[in-house]
C-alpha positions in Angstrom: 25.0 -12.5 18.7 25.6 -15.2 21.3 23.0 -17.8 22.1 22.9 -16.8 25.8 22.3 -13.1 25.0 19.5 -13.9 22.7 18.0 -16.3 25.3 18.2 -13.6 28.0 16.6 -11.0 25.8 13.8 -13.2 24.8 13.3 -14.3 28.4 12.9 -10.7 29.4 10.3 -10.0 26.6 8.3 -13.1 27.6 7.3 -11.2 30.7 6.2 -8.2 28.6 5.3 -7.3 25.0 7.5 -8.6 22.3 9.1 -5.5 20.7 8.0 -6.6 17.3 4.5 -5.4 18.2 5.9 -1.9 18.7 7.3 -2.2 15.2 3.8 -3.1 14.0 2.6 0.2 15.7 5.3 2.1 13.9 4.4 0.5 10.5 0.7 1.2 11.3 1.5 4.9 11.7 3.8 5.0 8.7 1.2 3.5 6.4 -1.6 5.6 8.0 0.1 8.8 6.9 2.3 8.1 3.9 -0.2 5.9 2.1 -3.7 6.1 3.7 -3.8 9.9 4.1 -2.0 10.7 0.9 -2.9 7.9 -1.6 -6.5 7.7 -0.6 -7.0 11.3 0.6 -5.5 13.3 -2.3 -8.5 12.7 -4.6 -10.5 15.0 -2.3 -8.3 17.8 -3.6 -8.9 17.0 -7.3 -12.1 19.0 -7.7 -10.4 22.1 -6.2 -7.4 21.7 -8.5 -9.8 21.4 -11.5 -11.7 24.4 -10.4 -9.0 26.7 -9.1 -6.1 25.8 -11.5 -7.9 24.6 -14.5 -6.5 21.0 -14.5 -8.3 18.3 -16.5 -9.3 14.9 -15.2 -6.2 13.4 -16.9 -4.0 16.1 -15.4 -4.8 15.4 -11.7 -3.6 11.8 -12.0 -0.9 12.5 -14.6 1.4 14.0 -11.9 1.7 10.8 -10.0 1.8 8.7 -13.2 4.9 10.7 -14.3 6.2 10.4 -10.8 6.1 6.6 -10.8 7.6 6.5 -14.3 10.5 8.9 -13.7 11.1 8.3 -10.0 9.2 5.2 -8.9 10.8 2.9 -11.4 14.5 4.0 -11.2 14.4 4.6 -7.4 12.2 1.7 -6.5 14.9 -0.9 -6.9 17.4 1.5 -5.2 15.1 1.7 -2.2 15.0 -2.1 -1.9 18.8 -2.2 -2.2 19.1 0.4 0.6 16.6 -1.4 2.8 18.5 -4.7 2.5 21.8 -2.9 3.1 21.3 -0.1 5.6 18.0 -1.1 7.1 14.4 0.0 6.7 14.6 2.6 9.6 17.0 5.0 7.8 15.2 4.7 4.5 11.8 5.5 6.2 13.2 8.5 7.9 14.5 9.9 4.6 11.2 9.2 2.9 9.2 11.0 5.5 10.8 14.3 4.5 10.0 13.7 0.9 6.4 13.0 1.7 5.8 16.0 4.1 7.7 18.9 2.5 6.2 18.6 -1.0 2.7 18.6 0.5 3.5 21.8 2.2 4.8 23.3 -1.0 1.6 22.2 -2.9 -0.2 24.9 -1.0 1.9 27.4 -3.0 1.6 26.0 -6.5 0.0 28.0 -9.3 1.0 26.1 -12.5 0.7 22.5 -13.6 4.4 22.0 -14.0 4.8 22.8 -10.3 2.3 20.1 -9.5 4.2 17.6 -11.7 7.6 18.4 -10.0 6.1 18.2 -6.5 4.4 14.9 -7.4 7.9 13.5 -8.4 9.2 14.2 -4.9 6.0 12.9 -3.3 6.4 9.6 -5.1 10.0 9.4 -4.0 8.8 9.8 -0.4 6.2 7.1 -1.0 8.8 4.8 -2.4 11.1 5.2 0.6 8.7 5.5 3.5 5.6 3.6 2.2 4.7 0.0 1.7 8.0 -1.5 0.7 10.0 -0.6 3.8 7.2 -1.4 6.1 6.5 -4.7 4.5 10.2 -5.6 5.0 10.0 -4.5 8.6 7.1 -6.8 9.4 8.6 -9.7 7.4 11.9 -9.4 9.3 10.3 -9.1 12.8 7.7 -11.9 12.3 7.7 -15.4 10.7 4.9 -17.6 12.1 2.7 -14.6 12.9 3.6 -12.6 9.8 0.1 -12.5 8.3 -1.5 -11.3 11.5 1.2 -8.7 12.1 0.9 -7.5 8.4 -2.9 -7.3 8.7 -2.7 -5.1 11.8 0.0 -2.8 10.3 -2.2 -2.5 7.1 -5.1 -1.4 9.2 -3.2 1.9 9.4 -3.4 2.2 5.6 -7.1 1.5 5.7 -7.8 3.7 8.7 -5.9 6.5 7.1 -8.0 6.2 4.0 -11.2 6.0 6.1 -10.6 9.2 8.0 -8.8 11.2 5.3 -11.6 12.0 2.9 -14.0 13.6 5.5 -11.2 15.3 7.4 -9.6 16.7 4.3 -13.0 17.8 2.9 -13.6 19.6 6.2 -10.2 21.2 6.1 -10.8 22.4 2.5 -14.1 23.9 3.4 -12.7 25.6 6.5 -9.2 26.6 5.5 -9.1 26.3 1.7 -7.2 23.7 -0.3 -3.9 25.5 -0.1 -3.8 25.7 3.7 -5.1 22.1 3.9 -2.1 20.9 2.0 0.2 22.7 4.4 -1.5 21.3 7.5 -1.3 17.7 6.2 2.4 18.1 5.3 3.3 19.5 8.7 1.3 16.8 10.5 3.2 14.1 8.7 6.6 15.5 9.6 5.6 16.2 13.3 4.3 12.6 13.9 6.5 10.3 11.7 10.0 11.7 12.4 9.8 10.9 16.2 8.3 7.5 15.4 11.2 6.7 13.1 13.9 8.0 15.5 12.6 6.6 18.8 10.5 3.5 18.0 11.5 1.9 14.7 14.3 -0.6 14.5 15.2 -2.4 11.3 15.4 -6.0 12.6 15.1 -8.0 15.8 18.9 -8.7 15.7 19.5 -5.0 16.5 17.9 -5.7 19.9 19.2 -9.3 20.3 15.8 -10.7 19.6 14.5 -13.4 17.3 11.4 -13.3 15.0 8.1 -13.6 16.8 9.9 -13.3 20.1 10.9 -17.0 19.8 13.5 -18.7 21.9 16.6 -20.0 20.2 15.4 -23.6 20.4 12.0 -22.8 19.0 13.6 -20.7 16.3 15.8 -23.5 15.2 12.9 -25.9 14.9 10.8 -23.5 12.8 13.8 -22.7 10.6 13.7 -26.2 9.3 10.5 -25.4 7.4 11.6 -22.1 5.9 11.6 -21.7 2.1 15.0 -21.0 0.8 15.8 -17.4 -0.3 16.0 -16.5 -3.9 18.1 -13.7 -5.2 16.5 -11.2 -7.5 18.2 -12.7 -10.6 16.9 -16.2 -9.8 13.4 -15.0 -8.8 12.8 -13.1 -12.1 13.5 -16.3 -14.0 10.6 -18.0 -12.5 7.0 -18.2 -13.7 5.7 -17.3 -10.2 7.4 -13.9 -10.3 5.8 -12.9 -13.5 2.4 -14.2 -12.5 2.6 -12.2 -9.3 3.7 -9.1 -11.1 1.0 -9.4 -13.8 -1.8 -10.1 -11.2 -0.7 -7.3 -8.9 -0.4 -4.7 -11.8 -3.9 -5.5 -13.1 -5.7 -5.5 -9.8 -3.9 -2.6 -8.2 -4.4 -0.6 -11.4 -8.1 -1.3 -11.2 -8.2 -0.4 -7.5 -6.4 2.9 -8.0 -8.7 3.8 -10.9 -11.6 3.5 -8.5 -9.9 5.4 -5.7 -8.7 8.2 -7.9 -12.0 8.7 -9.9 -14.8 7.6 -7.5 -15.5 11.1 -6.1 -15.5 12.6 -9.5 -17.7 9.9 -10.9 -20.3 10.2 -8.1 -20.4 14.0 -8.4 -20.9 13.6 -12.1 -24.0 11.4 -11.6 -25.6 13.8 -9.1 -24.1 13.3 -5.6 -22.6 16.3 -3.7 -18.9 16.4 -3.1 -19.4 15.8 0.6 -21.6 12.8 0.0 -19.1 11.4 -2.6 -16.2 11.9 -0.1 -18.3 10.1 2.5 -18.9 7.1 0.2 -15.1 6.9 -0.4 -14.6 7.0 3.3 -17.1 4.2 3.8 -15.4 2.1 1.2 -12.1 2.5 3.0 -13.8 1.8 6.3 -15.1 -1.5 4.8 -11.5 -2.3 3.8 -10.6 -2.3 7.6 -12.9 -5.2 8.2 -11.4 -7.0 5.1 -7.8 -6.4 6.5 -8.8 -7.9 9.9 -10.3 -11.0 8.2 -7.4 -11.4 5.8 -4.9 -11.1 8.6 -6.7 -13.8 10.5 -7.2 -16.3 7.7 -4.0 -15.9 5.7 -1.9 -17.8 8.3 -4.4 -20.7 8.1 -5.0 -21.1 4.4 -2.7 -21.0 1.3 -1.9 -17.3 0.9 -2.0 -17.1 -2.9 -5.5 -18.6 -3.0 -6.7 -16.1 -0.4 -5.1 -13.3 -2.5 -6.7 -14.7 -5.8 -10.2 -14.9 -4.2 -10.2 -11.3 -3.1 -8.8 -10.1 -6.3 -11.5 -11.7 -8.3 -14.2 -10.2 -6.0 -12.6 -6.8 -6.6 -12.8 -7.1 -10.4 -16.4 -8.6 -10.3 -17.7 -5.7 -8.2 -16.4 -2.8 -10.3 -19.1 -3.0 -13.0 -21.6 -2.0 -10.2 -20.4 1.5 -10.8 -22.3 1.5 -14.1 -25.4 1.8 -12.0 -24.2 4.5 -9.6 -27.3 6.6 -10.0 -29.0 4.1 -7.7 -27.9 4.8 -4.1 -28.5 1.2 -3.0 -26.1 -0.1 -5.7 -23.4 2.4 -4.6 -23.7 1.1 -1.0 -23.4 -2.6 -2.2 -20.3 -1.6 -4.2 -18.8 0.3 -1.3 -19.0 -2.6 1.0 -18.2 -5.5 -1.4 -15.3 -3.7 -3.1 -14.1 -2.1 0.1 -14.1 -5.4 2.0 -12.2 -7.2 -0.8 -9.8 -4.4 -1.1 -8.5 -5.3 2.4 -6.3 -7.8 0.6 -4.8 -5.3 -1.8 -1.2 -4.7 -0.8 -0.8 -6.7 2.4 -0.8 -10.1 0.6 1.8 -9.2 -1.9 4.8 -9.3 0.5 3.3 -12.4 2.2 3.1 -14.4 -1.0 6.4 -13.1 -2.2 8.1 -14.1 1.1 6.5 -17.6 0.8 7.7 -18.0 -2.8 11.2 -16.5 -2.6 12.2 -16.2 1.1 13.2 -13.0 3.0 16.9 -12.9 2.2 16.4 -10.4 -0.7 12.8 -9.4 0.1 13.5 -5.7 0.0 14.9 -5.8 -3.5 12.2 -8.2 -4.7 9.4 -6.1 -3.3 11.0 -3.1 -4.9 11.1 -4.7 -8.3 7.4 -5.9 -7.9 6.4 -2.5 -6.8 8.2 -0.9 -9.7 6.2 -3.2 -12.0 2.7 -2.9 -10.5 3.1 0.9 -10.0 3.0 1.2 -13.8 -0.5 -0.3 -13.8 -1.3 1.6 -10.6 -1.0 4.9 -12.3 -1.4 4.2 -16.0 -4.9 2.8 -15.4 -6.3 5.9 -13.7 -4.7 8.1 -16.4 -6.3 6.0 -19.1 -9.7 6.3 -17.3 -9.2 10.1 -17.2 -8.5 10.1 -20.9 -11.6 8.0 -21.6 -13.7 10.4 -19.6 -12.2 13.4 -21.3 -13.0 11.8 -24.7 -16.4 10.3 -24.0 -17.6 12.3 -20.9 -18.4 9.0 -19.3 -16.6 6.4 -17.2 -18.6 3.5 -18.5 -15.9 2.0 -20.7 -13.3 2.5 -18.0 -15.3 0.6 -15.4 -15.8 -2.3 -17.8 -12.1 -2.4 -18.5 -11.2 -2.3 -14.8 -13.6 -5.1 -14.0 -12.0 -7.4 -16.6 -8.5 -6.5 -15.4 -9.4 -7.3 -11.8 -10.7 -10.8 -12.7 -7.7 -11.6 -14.9 -5.4 -10.4 -12.2 -7.0 -12.8 -9.7 -6.7 -15.7 -12.1 -3.0 -14.9 -12.6 -2.3 -15.1 -8.9 -4.3 -18.3 -8.6 -1.9 -19.8 -11.2 1.1 -19.3 -8.9 2.6 -22.6 -7.8 3.8 -22.5 -4.2 7.2 -24.1 -3.6 7.7 -26.9 -1.2 9.5 -25.9 2.1 13.0 -27.2 2.3 15.4 -27.4 5.2 17.8 -24.5 5.3 21.4 -25.3 5.6 22.9 -24.9 9.0 
């Protein structure tokens, strides 16, 4: 790319909207559907699967646990490698198919083994079209405004989670759970394929642009303060990598345990399924406010400290579920946990990029995701086993509270590297 062409392109965007913000729109929609609607909305179906197909509490989360073990782990690194090699756009387009089609087929399943197989493909779609690829998109298109852009994109995840429970509950009541699966799968394919084809571009260089819409001179100045890029081999030898991995696995495991079991827990203690779904929706609505705040402050304070603070709040709030029979306590939990959850995934790529640079960010995020996904799905499965054995979630909530606080302390222990001048 010549300097003059980059200058001309950036001059043209200075009179309009920097195209990177359209990339944020695309990432917003990708995360809305592939993560918000699926990850946060699927628990609405659990009661129907338990009633209609005879699944246990452990069964409903076991499908995704096995998916992340047998698909997420081996294909996670491959997805990062593909993102760095062929670009996030192609990887996302491939993943959209693996998200939408299995959902449609879930409307036809009659046996647990079918659910397990479809969950494997669903996880593959999540790995390809979910957070990893969209995090890399934002990191490539933005540098100085990376936190703000990531926060806006992750509003899609929170908004998807906010609207999914009541909408899916309404669909199930109107159409039945089988037709509801089919409607969700079709909607994902109809919306996200055109977005990937016509809007998404893997990097600003494809359009002769620079990160943040900067001019070449401004980009050269800011490049002097960029942290050098680590390869995966160098990064995994550092203390920071393992602290990030441990902290993320503990906290995201605790978060997913709440998300996967909250509706079941609230119905156990006397709430109707509609009210329980509304509380989950409110929790995810509170996370929207958290994402807005985090996206604003993270570019002004040390990112790992912001991440650690919110992680500790997440862990400290979980024991409130021990008192869920009190409606006021549930509302306090919903808003405190939900607000703090606004920092859940969006800060991981920001802290990773700040620690290790963006040269191998796709592969690094894939490795981190492979690691914390174990906690993400082992923890809900363990909680299900605890309930099946004790007919109570009390021990599970205590364990998740401790895990959240320890995860926050691990992230706080990360030592941020000094910025160095990149070689010309």
